[in-house]
C-alpha positions in Angstrom: 84.6 89.4 109.1 85.6 86.6 111.4 89.4 88.2 111.5 87.7 91.4 112.7 85.4 89.7 115.2 88.2 88.0 116.7 90.3 91.2 117.0 87.7 92.4 119.4 88.9 89.7 122.2 92.6 89.4 121.5 93.4 91.4 124.7 91.2 89.1 126.9 92.3 85.7 125.1 96.0 86.1 124.2 95.5 82.9 122.2 93.5 84.7 119.6 96.6 87.2 119.0 97.6 84.3 116.4 95.1 85.6 114.0 96.9 88.8 113.5 99.4 86.8 111.4 99.1 86.9 107.9 100.7 83.5 107.8 98.4 81.9 110.2 95.3 83.6 108.3 96.5 82.4 105.0 96.5 78.6 106.5 92.9 79.3 107.6 91.8 80.6 104.6 93.3 77.7 102.6 91.7 75.1 104.7 88.3 77.0 104.8 88.2 77.1 101.0 89.3 73.6 100.6 86.5 72.3 103.1 84.0 74.6 101.5 84.5 73.5 97.8 84.7 69.8 99.1 81.5 70.1 101.1 79.8 72.0 98.4 81.0 70.1 95.3 78.4 67.0 95.3 75.5 69.4 96.1 76.6 71.9 93.2 77.2 69.2 90.7 73.7 67.6 91.4 72.0 70.8 90.6 73.8 71.6 87.8 72.9 68.0 86.6 69.1 68.7 87.6 69.2 72.2 85.4 71.0 70.3 82.5 73.9 72.5 82.5 76.1 70.0 80.4 79.2 70.6 78.1 78.9 70.6 74.3 81.7 68.8 72.8 83.3 69.9 69.5 82.7 67.4 66.9 86.0 68.3 65.2 88.2 67.5 68.2 89.8 64.5 69.5 87.0 61.9 69.5 87.8 60.6 72.9 86.1 63.7 74.1 82.7 63.0 72.6 82.0 60.7 75.9 82.4 64.0 77.8 79.2 65.7 76.3 76.7 66.4 78.9 79.3 66.6 81.8 78.0 69.4 84.1 79.8 72.6 83.8 80.0 76.1 85.3 81.8 74.4 88.2 83.6 77.5 88.6 81.0 78.7 90.8 82.1 76.4 93.5 85.7 78.1 93.2 84.5 81.6 93.5 82.0 80.7 96.3 84.9 79.0 98.4 87.4 81.9 97.6 85.1 84.5 98.3 83.8 83.3 101.5 87.2 82.3 102.8 88.7 85.7 101.8 85.9 87.6 103.4 86.1 85.5 106.6 89.9 85.7 107.2 91.2 88.8 105.3 91.6 92.5 106.7 88.6 94.1 105.0 89.8 97.6 105.5 92.8 96.7 102.9 91.7 97.9 99.4 94.2 95.5 97.4 91.6 92.8 98.9 88.6 94.8 97.4 90.2 95.4 94.1 91.2 91.9 93.7 87.7 90.7 94.9 85.9 93.1 92.4 88.0 92.2 89.6 87.5 88.4 90.0 83.8 89.0 90.3 83.9 91.3 87.3 85.5 88.6 85.0 83.2 85.9 86.8 80.2 87.8 85.6 81.5 87.9 82.0 82.2 84.2 82.2 78.7 83.4 83.8 76.8 85.4 81.1 78.9 83.3 78.3 78.1 80.3 80.0 74.6 81.1 80.5 73.9 82.0 76.8 75.7 78.6 75.5 74.3 76.2 78.0 70.8 77.7 79.2 69.8 79.7 76.3 71.6 77.1 73.7 73.1 80.0 71.8 76.1 77.8 70.4 78.8 80.9 70.2 77.7 82.3 73.7 78.5 86.0 74.4 79.5 87.9 71.3 83.2 87.8 71.2 83.2 91.7 70.7 81.2 92.2 73.9 82.9 89.8 75.8 86.0 91.7 75.1 84.6 95.0 75.8 83.6 93.7 79.0 87.2 92.2 79.9 88.6 95.6 78.9 85.9 97.6 80.9 86.9 95.4 84.1 90.7 95.6 83.9 90.6 99.2 82.7 88.4 100.0 86.0 91.2 98.2 87.9 94.0 100.2 86.1 92.7 103.5 86.6 91.8 103.0 90.3 95.4 101.9 91.2 97.1 104.5 89.0 94.9 107.2 90.7 93.9 106.2 94.1 95.9 103.2 95.8 97.5 105.1 98.8 99.0 107.5 96.4 102.2 105.3 96.4 101.7 103.3 93.5 104.7 103.2 91.1 104.3 102.8 87.3 107.6 101.1 87.0 107.9 97.2 86.0 110.6 95.0 87.2 112.3 92.7 84.6 113.1 89.2 86.2 117.0 88.7 86.7 117.7 92.2 86.2 117.6 94.4 89.4 118.6 97.5 87.6 116.3 97.7 84.7 112.8 99.2 86.1 111.4 100.9 82.9 108.7 103.6 83.9 105.7 103.5 81.8 104.0 106.5 83.1 100.4 107.0 81.8 101.0 103.9 79.5 100.9 101.7 82.7 97.1 101.9 82.0 97.0 100.2 79.0 99.7 97.7 79.9 97.7 96.7 82.9 94.5 96.0 80.7 96.8 94.1 78.4 98.1 91.9 81.0 95.0 90.9 83.0 92.9 90.6 79.8 95.8 88.3 78.1 96.1 86.0 81.1 92.1 85.6 81.6 91.9 84.4 77.9 94.8 82.3 78.3 93.5 80.4 81.2 90.2 80.1 79.3 92.2 78.6 76.3 93.7 76.2 78.5 90.6 74.8 80.0 90.1 72.0 77.5 91.1 68.7 79.3 90.2 67.5 83.0 92.3 69.3 85.5 94.5 70.8 82.8 93.5 74.6 83.8 92.9 74.2 87.6 96.4 72.4 88.1 98.6 75.3 87.0 96.2 77.9 88.5 96.9 76.1 91.9 100.6 76.3 91.3 100.4 80.0 90.3 98.2 80.6 93.4 100.8 79.1 95.6 103.6 81.0 94.0 101.7 84.5 94.3 100.9 83.6 97.8 104.9 83.9 98.5 105.5 86.8 96.3 102.5 88.6 98.0 103.9 88.0 101.3 107.3 89.3 100.6 106.1 92.2 98.6 104.2 93.6 101.5 106.9 92.8 104.1 109.3 95.6 103.9 112.4 93.9 105.6 111.8 90.8 102.9 111.3 93.0 100.2 114.5 95.1 100.8 116.6 92.0 101.2 115.2 90.5 98.3 115.6 93.7 96.2 112.2 93.7 95.0 109.5 96.6 95.0 107.8 96.9 98.3 104.1 97.5 98.0 102.6 98.4 101.4 99.4 96.2 102.2 100.0 93.7 99.6 100.6 91.0 102.2 97.0 90.4 102.6 96.8 89.3 99.5 98.6 86.2 100.5 95.4 85.2 102.0 93.3 85.6 98.8 95.8 83.5 97.1 95.6 80.9 99.9 92.0 80.8 99.4 92.3 80.2 95.6 94.9 77.5 96.4 92.3 75.8 98.7 89.4 76.2 96.6 91.4 74.9 93.6 92.6 71.8 95.3 88.8 71.2 96.4 87.5 71.6 92.8 90.6 69.4 91.4 88.9 66.5 93.6 85.9 66.6 91.1 87.6 67.7 88.1 90.4 65.3 87.8 90.3 62.6 85.0 87.5 61.5 84.5 86.0 64.8 85.4 82.7 65.0 87.1 82.4 68.8 86.5 84.0 71.2 84.2 84.6 74.9 85.3 83.3 76.7 82.4 84.0 80.2 81.5 82.8 81.5 84.9 85.6 79.6 86.3 88.6 80.2 83.9 87.9 83.9 83.2 87.8 84.7 86.7 90.7 82.8 87.7 92.8 84.5 85.1 91.5 87.8 86.0 92.4 87.2 89.6 95.9 86.0 88.8 96.6 89.2 86.6 95.4 91.5 89.2 97.5 90.0 91.9 100.4 90.3 89.7 99.7 93.9 89.0 99.1 94.9 92.5 102.4 93.1 93.7 104.5 94.6 90.9 105.3 91.2 89.3 103.7 92.0 86.1 106.5 90.2 83.9 107.2 87.5 86.2 103.4 86.6 85.7 104.2 85.4 82.2 106.9 83.1 83.6 104.9 81.6 86.4 101.8 81.3 84.1 104.2 80.4 81.2 101.8 77.2 80.2 98.8 79.5 80.0 101.1 81.9 77.7 102.0 78.9 75.6 98.4 77.8 75.0 97.3 81.2 74.0 100.1 81.7 72.0 99.5 78.6 70.2 96.0 79.6 69.3 97.6 82.9 67.9 100.2 81.2 65.8 97.6 78.6 64.4 95.3 81.4 63.3 97.9 83.9 61.9 99.7 80.9 59.9 96.3 79.8 58.5 95.3 83.2 57.5 98.7 84.1 55.9 99.9 80.9 54.4 96.8 78.6 54.4 98.5 76.1 56.5 98.3 75.0 60.1 101.4 74.8 62.4 99.7 72.5 64.8 97.4 69.7 64.3 94.9 71.5 66.3 95.1 74.5 68.7 95.4 75.2 71.7 98.4 73.1 71.9 97.3 70.3 74.2 95.1 69.0 71.4 98.1 68.9 69.2 99.5 66.3 71.6 96.3 64.5 72.0 96.2 64.1 68.0 99.8 62.8 68.2 98.6 60.0 70.3 99.2 61.1 73.8 96.5 60.0 76.4 94.7 62.7 78.0 96.2 62.1 81.4 99.5 61.9 80.1 99.1 65.5 78.4 97.6 67.0 81.7 100.4 65.6 84.0 103.2 66.6 81.8 101.8 70.1 81.4 101.2 70.3 85.0 105.0 69.4 85.4 105.9 72.3 82.9 103.8 74.7 85.0 105.8 73.5 88.3 109.3 74.0 86.7 108.2 77.3 85.5 107.0 78.2 89.0 110.3 77.2 90.5 112.4 79.3 88.0 110.3 82.2 88.7 110.7 82.1 92.5 114.6 81.8 91.8 114.4 84.9 90.3 114.0 86.5 93.8 117.8 85.6 94.5 119.3 85.7 91.1 119.3 89.6 90.2 
């Protein structure tokens, strides 16, 4: 909104022309989201305490977590407020990629909010029924898939790019729709499963947001896309601003979520952030690269799948506890050590992913 308002005066005030550049607006969106989350954080945490929206801690997990019981959760509201306000202020609101991403994020956020509401306010221990939760996630991601397949400029391609191989671009055709659903739902739940330690999920999310800010920019820039031999998708450059807002909001939230956490993000935060990352990856045609950039989330989700599958088939567990971050805790790693080392893995995977832009 502010971007469109300032456009009205660019001819009279030449200095305002700087706002037409995506790079500058990305910086402003990042700092706006950071300031909003830092400013609103104490107020929101206090409100959550007043409403007794506190975390319930599993009794069968690491015993060091028991002291976290009652810590305010649903802090993902802080992230969403900062992301949405910053994006609406600084992005080009005539760009449909922005609205697809915002609506997808909001859809997953609503599912997470309802789950948190049932668990924390209504005291229903299991929260939203798993079947209903999955149906909701499939419905939101299907909406994204169907819209981009049938409507986005009439130019959206159903091919996918394979990292490191420039000549391999399989065309999925109509099967691209279920592929999109699988990608978004998987990443959303993977982020949700990772959110088990202070700052563990938001750290890699910040790294992924930074990575996709760069990928969105080069994907939307025809000359850079051609130079790097990646698929050019007109209009996706504006998603750089959304990713910048995620980055800033994530940093602000981390201020309060770092060990020992003053607030947890809850499902409203983890499901929506995963949905946002998945949607951006789809729109920028980096669907496979998403699984490398978000490799830590993928590993966390796989550890749960392996644990459950092994126990059902063999009656034995592979890990001491899943998701895998609890396995390392039970091996004796202190919580901060697990968090920082997992962040390092996330950064290395992001650097590897960005290297694929030149190694093709």
